[in-house]
BADO-847105 format. One line per field, with one value per atom (N, C-alpha, C, O): residue number from 1; atom name; y, z, x; residue in one letter; chain. Coordinates in steps of 0.001 Angstrom, whole numbers, plus 524288, in hexadecimal, padded with zeros to 5 digits. Atoms other than C-alpha are relative to their C-alpha. Layout:
REM BADO-847105
resi = c(NUM	...) .
name = c(CA	...) .
v = c(Y	...) .
w = c(Z	...) .
u = c(X	...) .
resn = c(A	...) .
chain = c(A	...) .
***
This chain:
REM BADO-847105
resi = c(1	1	1	1	2	2	2	2	3	3	3	3	4	4	4	4	5	5	5	5	6	6	6	6	7	7	7	7	8	8	8	8	9	9	9	9	10	10	10	10	11	11	11	11	12	12	12	12	13	13	13	13	14	14	14	14	15	15	15	15	16	16	16	16	17	17	17	17	18	18	18	18	19	19	19	19	20	20	20	20	21	21	21	21	22	22	22	22	23	23	23	23	24	24	24	24	25	25	25	25	26	26	26	26	27	27	27	27	28	28	28	28	29	29	29	29	30	30	30	30	31	31	31	31	32	32	32	32	33	33	33	33	34	34	34	34	35	35	35	35	36	36	36	36	37	37	37	37	38	38	38	38	39	39	39	39	40	40	40	40	41	41	41	41	42	42	42	42	43	43	43	43	44	44	44	44	45	45	45	45	46	46	46	46	47	47	47	47	48	48	48	48	49	49	49	49	50	50	50	50	51	51	51	51	52	52	52	52	53	53	53	53	54	54	54	54	55	55	55	55	56	56	56	56	57	57	57	57	58	58	58	58	59	59	59	59	60	60	60	60	61	61	61	61	62	62	62	62	63	63	63	63	64	64	64	64	65	65	65	65	66	66	66	66	67	67	67	67	68	68	68	68	69	69	69	69	70	70	70	70	71	71	71	71	72	72	72	72	73	73	73	73	74	74	74	74	75	75	75	75	76	76	76	76	77	77	77	77	78	78	78	78	79	79	79	79	80	80	80	80	81	81	81	81	82	82	82	82	83	83	83	83	84	84	84	84	85	85	85	85	86	86	86	86	87	87	87	87	88	88	88	88	89	89	89	89	90	90	90	90	91	91	91	91	92	92	92	92	93	93	93	93	94	94	94	94	95	95	95	95	96	96	96	96	97	97	97	97	98	98	98	98	99	99	99	99	100	100	100	100	101	101	101	101	102	102	102	102	103	103	103	103	104	104	104	104	105	105	105	105	106	106	106	106	107	107	107	107	108	108	108	108	109	109	109	109	110	110	110	110	111	111	111	111	112	112	112	112	113	113	113	113	114	114	114	114	115	115	115	115	116	116	116	116	117	117	117	117	118	118	118	118	119	119	119	119	120	120	120	120	121	121	121	121	122	122	122	122	123	123	123	123	124	124	124	124	125	125	125	125	126	126	126	126	127	127	127	127	128	128	128	128	129	129	129	129	130	130	130	130	131	131	131	131) .
name = c(N	CA	C	O	N	CA	C	O	N	CA	C	O	N	CA	C	O	N	CA	C	O	N	CA	C	O	N	CA	C	O	N	CA	C	O	N	CA	C	O	N	CA	C	O	N	CA	C	O	N	CA	C	O	N	CA	C	O	N	CA	C	O	N	CA	C	O	N	CA	C	O	N	CA	C	O	N	CA	C	O	N	CA	C	O	N	CA	C	O	N	CA	C	O	N	CA	C	O	N	CA	C	O	N	CA	C	O	N	CA	C	O	N	CA	C	O	N	CA	C	O	N	CA	C	O	N	CA	C	O	N	CA	C	O	N	CA	C	O	N	CA	C	O	N	CA	C	O	N	CA	C	O	N	CA	C	O	N	CA	C	O	N	CA	C	O	N	CA	C	O	N	CA	C	O	N	CA	C	O	N	CA	C	O	N	CA	C	O	N	CA	C	O	N	CA	C	O	N	CA	C	O	N	CA	C	O	N	CA	C	O	N	CA	C	O	N	CA	C	O	N	CA	C	O	N	CA	C	O	N	CA	C	O	N	CA	C	O	N	CA	C	O	N	CA	C	O	N	CA	C	O	N	CA	C	O	N	CA	C	O	N	CA	C	O	N	CA	C	O	N	CA	C	O	N	CA	C	O	N	CA	C	O	N	CA	C	O	N	CA	C	O	N	CA	C	O	N	CA	C	O	N	CA	C	O	N	CA	C	O	N	CA	C	O	N	CA	C	O	N	CA	C	O	N	CA	C	O	N	CA	C	O	N	CA	C	O	N	CA	C	O	N	CA	C	O	N	CA	C	O	N	CA	C	O	N	CA	C	O	N	CA	C	O	N	CA	C	O	N	CA	C	O	N	CA	C	O	N	CA	C	O	N	CA	C	O	N	CA	C	O	N	CA	C	O	N	CA	C	O	N	CA	C	O	N	CA	C	O	N	CA	C	O	N	CA	C	O	N	CA	C	O	N	CA	C	O	N	CA	C	O	N	CA	C	O	N	CA	C	O	N	CA	C	O	N	CA	C	O	N	CA	C	O	N	CA	C	O	N	CA	C	O	N	CA	C	O	N	CA	C	O	N	CA	C	O	N	CA	C	O	N	CA	C	O	N	CA	C	O	N	CA	C	O	N	CA	C	O	N	CA	C	O	N	CA	C	O	N	CA	C	O	N	CA	C	O	N	CA	C	O	N	CA	C	O	N	CA	C	O	N	CA	C	O	N	CA	C	O	N	CA	C	O	N	CA	C	O	N	CA	C	O	N	CA	C	O	N	CA	C	O	N	CA	C	O	N	CA	C	O	N	CA	C	O	N	CA	C	O	N	CA	C	O	N	CA	C	O) .
v = c(8006C	37238	7FC01	7F9D7	803C1	3696D	7FE05	80093	8041E	35E3B	8013B	80120	800D4	35FAD	7FC42	7FE0D	802B6	35402	8021D	800F8	7FF8F	358ED	805AB	80533	7FBBF	36623	7FF57	80299	80289	35DCC	7FE89	7FFEB	802F3	355FA	80470	80497	7F9F3	3640D	80175	80142	7FF92	367E9	7FC15	7FDB6	80608	35A98	80069	8011B	7FD93	35CC9	8043B	80475	7FB39	36992	7FFB0	801A5	7FEDC	367BE	7FCAE	7FE57	804A3	35AB9	802F3	80488	7FE0A	36439	80382	803F7	7FB32	36EA1	7FC1A	7FCB8	803BD	362F8	7FCF9	7FC57	80332	35B8B	80524	8058A	7FCA8	36810	80109	8006F	80004	36AE1	7FBC0	7FC4B	80420	35EBF	7FDB5	7F9A3	7FFD3	35E66	802F8	80376	7FE55	36519	7FB93	7FB39	803F5	3590C	7FBAC	7F756	800D7	35441	7F9CD	7F9B0	804A1	3444D	7FD30	7F957	80439	33F13	7FE09	800B7	801DB	3364C	8030E	806C1	7FDBF	33A83	7FE8A	80209	801DF	3310D	80328	8048D	7FD3A	337CE	8057B	80699	7FBBA	344DB	80012	802CA	80184	3404C	7FEEC	7FFA1	80218	33A9A	804FC	805B5	7FBCB	3472F	804A6	807B8	7FD18	34E76	7FF24	80200	80198	3476D	800BE	8034E	7FE47	34770	807C4	8099D	7FC5F	35518	80531	80975	7FDEA	35865	7FD9E	800C6	80188	34DBF	802CF	80102	7FB9B	357E6	8035B	8009E	7FDD7	36186	800A4	804B4	8023B	35AA8	7FE60	7FDD2	801B9	356E9	80566	80654	7F996	36744	8015F	80434	7FC11	36A92	7FC69	7FE33	8028C	35E51	800EE	7FF5A	7FECF	362B7	80586	8073B	7FA9B	372D4	7FF50	7FCCF	7FC83	37830	7FAA8	7FB67	8040C	36B61	7FFAF	8003E	8020C	367D6	7FC82	7FBE8	803D5	35BFB	7FC2E	7FAD4	80189	355A4	8043B	80370	7FC4E	3621B	7FD8E	7FD03	7FFE7	35E10	7FBC2	7FC8F	80365	351B3	8029B	800E6	7FFE0	3586D	80621	80781	7FD3E	3640C	7FCEC	7FE01	80516	3573E	7FDFE	7FCF8	801ED	35291	804C4	80324	7FBEC	36154	7FF75	7FF90	8005C	36008	7FCFD	7FE55	80362	3536E	80007	7FF0D	7FC72	35840	80225	7FF73	7FCB1	3635D	7FD46	7FF21	80287	35942	7FBAC	7F9EF	801F2	35181	802D3	80126	7FDCF	35BF2	7FFC1	7FEE1	7FE6E	35E41	7FCB0	7FD8D	80535	3509E	7FF79	7FC4E	80000	351F2	80217	7FFB6	7FB09	35CEE	7FE45	7FFAA	80139	3566B	7FB5C	7F88E	80670	349BC	7FB9A	7F784	803D0	342EF	7FD5F	7FED2	80264	338EF	7FD48	7FD06	802A3	33071	8035A	8025F	7FC42	33BAF	8030A	802DF	7FC9D	343AC	7FA8B	7FB2A	806E5	334D8	8007E	800D9	8028C	332CA	80540	804F9	7FB15	34143	80088	7FFF9	800D0	34272	7FC6B	7FD9D	80456	334DA	80279	80336	7FF2C	33953	80608	80616	7FCDE	34759	7FE1D	7FF34	8038D	33E63	7FEBF	8009A	80239	33753	803A4	801F5	7F991	344CC	80274	80376	7FD5D	34AB1	7FD67	7FF91	804EC	33D69	7FF73	7FDF9	8005C	33D4B	80404	8041E	7FA32	34B74	8007C	800F8	80152	34A91	7FAC1	7FAD8	80327	33E7C	801E4	8023C	7FC69	34638	802C0	802A8	7FB12	3509B	7FCA7	7FD2E	801DC	34885	7FC55	7FBB8	80377	34013	80328	80259	7FBE1	34C76	80095	7FF33	7FE0F	35191	7FB2F	7FCA3	80369	34352	8003D	8002E	7FEB6	34522	8044F	8041E	7FB3B	3531E	7FEA3	80016	8022C	34CBA	7FBE2	7FB83	803CE	34205	80345	80442	7FD21	34AA3	801DA	80077	7FD5C	35474	7FBDC	7FDF1	801EB	34957	7FBA0	7F8A0	802F9	34373	80465	80383	7FAAE	3513C	7FFEA	7FE12	7FFB9	35282	7FA02	7FA1E	80317	34656	7FFBF	7FC5F	80038	34894	80513	804FE	7FBEE	35485	7FF1E	8027E	802F3	34DB1	7FCDB	7FE94	8029D	344CC	800CA	7FEA2	7FDEB	34E28	80437	803D6	80002	35518	7FCEE	7FE30	805C7	34787	8014C	801EC	801BC	3473A	803C6	802CF	7FBE3	353A4	7FFE8	80088	7FF72	352BA	7FB68	7FB63	80416	3466F	801AE	802C3	80007	347DC	7FDC6	7F907	8034E	34484	7FE71	800EA	8045C	33851	8000B	7FCA6) .
w = c(805F3	110AB	80022	80449	801CC	10A85	7F9AC	7F5E8	80599	0FFC0	7FAC4	7FBA1	80263	0F30F	7FEC5	7FC1B	7FEC8	0F4E0	80479	803B2	7FCDC	0FFF4	7FEB5	80028	8050A	0F80B	7FC30	7FB35	801FA	0EED5	801C6	80045	7FCEA	0F785	801B3	80089	7FD85	0FE88	7FB32	7FA85	80504	0F0C3	7FE30	7FE96	800AB	0ECE4	804D5	803DB	7FD74	0F94E	7FFC4	7FF2A	80185	0F82C	7FABF	7FAAE	8040A	0EA88	800C7	7FF31	7FDA9	0F052	800B4	7FCE8	7FEBF	0F8A0	7FE1E	7FF51	8039A	0EFB4	7FCCB	7FC7F	80189	0E83F	80128	7FF86	7FD29	0F02E	8011D	7FEAA	7FF9C	0F515	7F9E6	7F969	80219	0E87E	7FD18	7FA86	8016B	0E46E	8065A	8065C	7FA16	0F34B	7FF21	80260	801D4	0EAEC	7FCFF	7FD27	80303	0E1F5	803BD	803B7	8004B	0E7B6	7FE1B	7F950	80302	0E526	7FD87	7FABE	7FFF7	0E3AB	802F2	806DA	7FB8B	0EAD6	801B4	7FF28	7FC8D	0F293	7FCC8	7FB0E	8032B	0EBB1	7F9CC	7F8A8	802DD	0DE65	8013E	7FEB4	80094	0E39E	8017C	7FEEF	7FF99	0E9C1	7FBE9	7FC39	80264	0DD96	7FBD9	7F93B	8046B	0D57B	80257	7FFBA	7FC1A	0E090	7FDB5	7FBE3	80192	0DDA2	7FB3F	7FA4F	803A8	0CF47	7FD64	7FA23	7FFDA	0D0A3	800BB	7FEC6	7FEE6	0D709	7FA26	7F7E2	80399	0CB0A	7FB15	7F768	80357	0C167	8031F	80411	7FE05	0C87A	800C7	7FFAB	800C3	0CB50	7F872	7F732	804F1	0BBCE	7FDE7	7FAFA	8027F	0B9C9	80171	7FE62	7FEA7	0C1EB	7FD96	7FAB2	802A3	0BD38	7F8D5	7F6A2	8062C	0AD5E	8009E	7FC37	800ED	0B16E	7FAC6	7F9CF	802C1	0A545	7F92B	7F46E	8045B	09C80	7FD0F	7FE59	803B3	090DB	80056	8024F	7FEB0	09209	8045B	808C2	7FC27	097F8	80211	80550	7FE94	0980B	7FEF3	802AC	7FF92	091BE	80345	804A5	7FBD4	099ED	8063A	809F7	7F9C8	0A5E1	7FFC0	803B1	80216	09F50	80185	80442	7FED1	09D82	8060A	80739	7FAC0	0AC85	8016C	801D9	800C3	0AE61	7FF9B	803E5	80324	0A805	8024E	8037F	7FF27	0AC66	80834	80AB3	7FAF8	0BAAE	80083	8029D	800BD	0B858	7FF49	80110	801A1	0B339	80425	8046A	7FBEA	0BE9F	8034F	80590	7FC33	0C6FD	80055	8043B	80138	0C129	80219	80597	7FEF4	0C0EB	8067A	807E0	7FA26	0D056	7FEED	7FC97	7FF1C	0D112	7FFE0	80314	801C1	0CABA	801E4	80090	7FEC6	0D19B	7FD8E	7FEFE	80374	0C62C	80201	80028	7FFAB	0CD87	7FDA4	7FE19	803C9	0C32B	7FB37	7FA16	8028C	0B933	8037B	801EA	7FBE0	0C3A8	7FF0B	7FCAF	7FCF0	0C772	7F949	7F910	804D1	0B860	7FD87	7FC83	7FFE3	0B5B5	8021A	7FFD8	7FEF9	0BEB7	802EC	80642	7FFE7	0BDDA	7F9E3	7FA00	80298	0AFDE	7FF12	7FC52	7FE55	0B42C	800EC	7FE48	7FFD1	0BAED	7FCE3	7FC87	80419	0AFF2	7FC4F	7FA9E	8024F	0A823	80251	7FFE2	7FEA2	0B210	80008	7FF2E	801C6	0B1C9	7FB3E	7FAAD	8066B	0A3EB	7FF10	7FCD7	80109	0A3A2	80340	800AB	7FCA5	0ADEE	7FD12	7FD60	802E1	0A5B8	7FC86	7FCF1	8027B	09ACF	7FF7A	7FBC2	7FC9E	0A184	7FED6	7FB41	7FE54	0A5AB	7FB9D	7FB36	806C3	0987E	7FCD7	7FB26	803F7	090DA	80395	80215	7FE06	09BC3	7FEF9	7FED2	7FDC6	09C63	7F88A	7F778	805BB	08B32	8002C	7FF65	7FF66	08D25	8029E	800A8	7FDD3	09667	7FCD4	7FCC7	80524	08B8F	7FC76	7FCC0	80362	08194	8012C	7FF2C	800BE	0877F	801F9	80121	7FED9	08CDB	7F980	7F89F	804FB	07EC1	7FC83	7F94E	804E6	078A9	803CC	800E7	7FC80	083F4	7FE80	7FEE8	80188	07FEC	7F970	7F7DD	80566	07171	801BC	7FFF6	80122	07431	8029C	80109	7FD0E	07D49	7FA2E	7F8A6	804A3	07096	7FCDD	7FB87	8033C	0687B	802B4	800F8	7FDC6	07065	800ED	80166	7FDCC	0739D	7F9E4	7F8F8	804E5	06464	7FDB5	7FBA1	80183	06275	8011C	7FE34	7FF7B	06B1D	801A7	80537	800A9	06849	7FB25	7F684	8034A	062CF	7FA0A	7F98F	80607	05398	7FFF2	800E2	8014A	05089	7FAB8	7F982) .
u = c(80051	79D01	7FB7A	7FA63	8026E	7935F	8034C	804DB	7FD97	79910	7FA19	7F55E	802DD	79322	7FB37	7F7A3	801B6	78C60	7FB14	7F679	80289	78631	7FC4E	7F7BF	8022E	78128	7FD00	7F99A	8013D	77DB6	7F865	7F40B	80565	77303	7FC63	7F7BA	8034F	76E93	7FC72	7F7B0	80650	769FE	7FCCD	7F84B	802EA	763EA	7FAB7	7F60F	80397	75D6E	7FCCC	7F808	804F7	758E7	7FC4A	7F7E6	80280	754EF	7FAD6	7F69C	8051B	74B37	7FE67	7FBEA	8026E	746C4	7FB05	7F663	804AF	74084	7FDED	7F92A	802B2	73D61	7FA04	7F589	80708	733FB	7FCCF	7F8B0	80388	72E9A	7FC32	7F773	80636	728B4	7FDD0	7F9C9	803B0	72508	7FCAC	7FA1C	80462	71DAA	7FA91	7F70E	80574	712EA	7FD51	7F886	801FD	71163	7FCE6	7FEFB	805AE	70542	7FF0D	7FEB5	80215	701B4	80424	80366	7FADF	70F12	802E8	803BA	7FD8D	71723	80543	806F9	7FC22	7219A	805EB	808BA	7FDA8	72B45	8018A	805FF	8004D	726CD	8039D	8078A	7FEF8	72945	80627	80930	7F925	737F9	80377	80836	7FD6C	73A9B	80160	80558	7FF95	73731	803DB	8067A	7FAB1	74009	80611	8097A	7FA55	74B46	800E6	804DB	7FF17	748EB	8019F	804A3	7FD03	7496C	804DB	805E7	7FB39	75535	8037E	80654	7FB79	75CAB	7FE0C	80092	80195	75660	80351	80728	7FD0A	75D3F	8044D	806A0	7FAA3	76995	8019A	80636	7FE20	769DD	8017B	8052E	7FF9A	76729	8055F	807C5	7FA96	774D4	802D3	8063A	7FB78	77BBC	800BA	804B4	7FF6C	7795C	7FFE1	7FEF6	7FE00	77BDB	7FE3A	7FA3D	80028	77D48	80020	7FFD2	7FF75	77E60	7FB91	7F6F8	8052C	77728	7FFF0	7FB99	800D2	7783F	7FC8A	7FDEB	8032F	76D9F	7FA8D	7F717	803A2	765A3	7FA6D	7F76F	80438	75A2C	7FBF6	7F76D	800E5	75878	7FF3A	7FCBB	8025E	757FF	7FC22	7F9BF	80375	75083	7F83F	7F471	804BF	745E8	7FFA7	7FB1B	7FFD6	7490C	7FD2E	7F8AC	800DE	74543	7FA4F	7F824	805A7	737C3	7FCCB	7F855	80159	735F1	7FE2E	7FA30	800C7	7376B	7FAB5	7F754	80371	72D64	7FB41	7F731	80519	72399	7FE3D	7F9C3	800EB	72512	7FDE1	7F9FA	801BC	72362	7F90A	7F65D	803C6	71713	7FC3B	7F909	8024F	71206	7FFB1	7FC5B	7FFF2	713E1	7FC82	7F90C	80388	70C6F	7FA63	7F715	804FA	700F2	7FF71	7FBC5	801F1	70270	7FFB0	7FD99	7FF44	70608	8062A	80A5C	7FA4F	71120	803E9	808B1	7FCD0	712FC	80337	807C9	7FD54	715AD	8055A	809E6	7FCC1	71D42	806CB	80AF1	7FBDC	7270E	802D4	8079E	7FFB2	7280A	8049A	8094B	7FC53	72CB5	8045D	80892	7FB83	734BE	805B6	808F7	7FE07	73B48	80322	807E2	7FE3D	73CF5	804B4	808A6	7FE07	74144	80801	80BDF	7FAD6	74D8F	8022F	8069B	7FC26	751ED	80197	805C4	8006D	75233	80553	80959	7FC4E	759FE	806D1	80B06	7FBBB	76396	80220	806AA	7FD54	76639	8024B	8068E	7FD9D	76837	80539	80941	7F9F8	773BA	804DE	809AA	7FD38	77841	80169	80630	80054	77782	803F7	80703	7FC2A	77F80	805CF	808F9	7FBC1	78983	804B4	80975	7FFB6	78ABE	8036D	807DA	7FC88	78D72	805EA	80A45	7FAA7	79739	80647	80ADC	7FDCC	79D91	8036A	8081A	7FC09	79FD2	802F3	807B1	7FC0F	7A3DA	80601	80A26	7FADA	7AE85	80450	8091B	7FB7A	7B310	7FFF3	804A5	7FEF7	7B2B5	804A9	808CF	7FB5B	7BAFA	80704	80B44	7FC38	7C56D	801E1	80588	8003A	7C34C	80509	80882	7FF5B	7C74C	80665	809C4	7FB40	7D41F	802E0	807AB	7FCDD	7D8C2	8018A	80494	7FF60	7D93E	803D9	80851	7FC33	7DFEC	8046D	80779	7FD98	7E926	80279	806B2	7FF41	7EAA2	803A1	807B7	7FAEF	7EF26	804EF	80967	7FB68	7F7D1	80500	8099E	7FA0E	80007	8030B	807B9	7FE3F	7FF7A	805DE	80A18	7FEA4	803CE	806F1	80AB8	7FB44	80EB9	80474	807AF	7FE05	81408	80567	804AD	7FB08	82362	80005	7FF6A	80105	822D7	804F9	808FD	7FC0A	82AD1	80273	805A2) .
resn = c(M	M	M	M	R	R	R	R	S	S	S	S	S	S	S	S	K	K	K	K	E	E	E	E	R	R	R	R	V	V	V	V	N	N	N	N	V	V	V	V	V	V	V	V	V	V	V	V	A	A	A	A	G	G	G	G	L	L	L	L	C	C	C	C	T	T	T	T	G	G	G	G	V	V	V	V	F	F	F	F	G	G	G	G	L	L	L	L	L	L	L	L	A	A	A	A	G	G	G	G	C	C	C	C	G	G	G	G	G	G	G	G	I	I	I	I	S	S	S	S	Q	Q	Q	Q	S	S	S	S	T	T	T	T	K	K	K	K	E	E	E	E	S	S	S	S	M	M	M	M	A	A	A	A	K	K	K	K	T	T	T	T	D	D	D	D	T	T	T	T	A	A	A	A	V	V	V	V	Q	Q	Q	Q	Q	Q	Q	Q	A	A	A	A	Q	Q	Q	Q	K	K	K	K	A	A	A	A	L	L	L	L	G	G	G	G	T	T	T	T	S	S	S	S	E	E	E	E	A	A	A	A	G	G	G	G	A	A	A	A	V	V	V	V	E	E	E	E	L	L	L	L	Q	Q	Q	Q	R	R	R	R	A	A	A	A	R	R	R	R	E	E	E	E	H	H	H	H	M	M	M	M	E	E	E	E	T	T	T	T	A	A	A	A	R	R	R	R	I	I	I	I	A	A	A	A	A	A	A	A	K	K	K	K	K	K	K	K	G	G	G	G	K	K	K	K	E	E	E	E	G	G	G	G	D	D	D	D	A	A	A	A	L	L	L	L	R	R	R	R	H	H	H	H	A	A	A	A	N	N	N	N	E	E	E	E	A	A	A	A	Q	Q	Q	Q	L	L	L	L	Q	Q	Q	Q	A	A	A	A	E	E	E	E	L	L	L	L	A	A	A	A	I	I	I	I	A	A	A	A	K	K	K	K	S	S	S	S	Q	Q	Q	Q	S	S	S	S	A	A	A	A	S	S	S	S	A	A	A	A	R	R	R	R	K	K	K	K	A	A	A	A	A	A	A	A	A	A	A	A	D	D	D	D	A	A	A	A	L	L	L	L	A	A	A	A	S	S	S	S	I	I	I	I	E	E	E	E	T	T	T	T	L	L	L	L	R	R	R	R	N	N	N	N	E	E	E	E	S	S	S	S	V	V	V	V	R	R	R	R	E	E	E	E	Q	Q	Q	Q	P	P	P	P	A	A	A	A	R	R	R	R) .
chain = c(A	A	A	A	A	A	A	A	A	A	A	A	A	A	A	A	A	A	A	A	A	A	A	A	A	A	A	A	A	A	A	A	A	A	A	A	A	A	A	A	A	A	A	A	A	A	A	A	A	A	A	A	A	A	A	A	A	A	A	A	A	A	A	A	A	A	A	A	A	A	A	A	A	A	A	A	A	A	A	A	A	A	A	A	A	A	A	A	A	A	A	A	A	A	A	A	A	A	A	A	A	A	A	A	A	A	A	A	A	A	A	A	A	A	A	A	A	A	A	A	A	A	A	A	A	A	A	A	A	A	A	A	A	A	A	A	A	A	A	A	A	A	A	A	A	A	A	A	A	A	A	A	A	A	A	A	A	A	A	A	A	A	A	A	A	A	A	A	A	A	A	A	A	A	A	A	A	A	A	A	A	A	A	A	A	A	A	A	A	A	A	A	A	A	A	A	A	A	A	A	A	A	A	A	A	A	A	A	A	A	A	A	A	A	A	A	A	A	A	A	A	A	A	A	A	A	A	A	A	A	A	A	A	A	A	A	A	A	A	A	A	A	A	A	A	A	A	A	A	A	A	A	A	A	A	A	A	A	A	A	A	A	A	A	A	A	A	A	A	A	A	A	A	A	A	A	A	A	A	A	A	A	A	A	A	A	A	A	A	A	A	A	A	A	A	A	A	A	A	A	A	A	A	A	A	A	A	A	A	A	A	A	A	A	A	A	A	A	A	A	A	A	A	A	A	A	A	A	A	A	A	A	A	A	A	A	A	A	A	A	A	A	A	A	A	A	A	A	A	A	A	A	A	A	A	A	A	A	A	A	A	A	A	A	A	A	A	A	A	A	A	A	A	A	A	A	A	A	A	A	A	A	A	A	A	A	A	A	A	A	A	A	A	A	A	A	A	A	A	A	A	A	A	A	A	A	A	A	A	A	A	A	A	A	A	A	A	A	A	A	A	A	A	A	A	A	A	A	A	A	A	A	A	A	A	A	A	A	A	A	A	A	A	A	A	A	A	A	A	A	A	A	A	A	A	A	A	A	A	A	A	A	A	A	A	A	A	A	A	A	A	A	A	A	A	A	A	A	A	A	A	A	A	A	A	A	A	A	A	A	A	A	A	A	A	A	A	A	A	A	A	A	A	A	A	A	A	A	A	A	A	A	A	A	A	A	A	A	A	A	A	A	A	A) .
***
């Protein structure tokens, strides 16, 4: 039985292999740009998984997808500079999407903790004997 880390590594390796296959048709661009695009594509997919159905970060995730698609088109046309620029922007947008999602989760957890504290305060005030 594989650990969850091993399973994630297998999935990422599979995704990278698939992305490399897609990028193989991108003649005219360097191997390092192809690798950068593959890593970015994986980052966008991981951001999608991290966000799930969360609305926080959804706009940034959509922007990441759009930039990745623009990078693919540029790569197919042999426009390495444009491909790399859009891949880098997709990476940044994916990272921002994850950060916004995590921030929203942390804010919700903090709000829940404050609500619990307030409930405990109210209960302790009611339970104190009158003097």
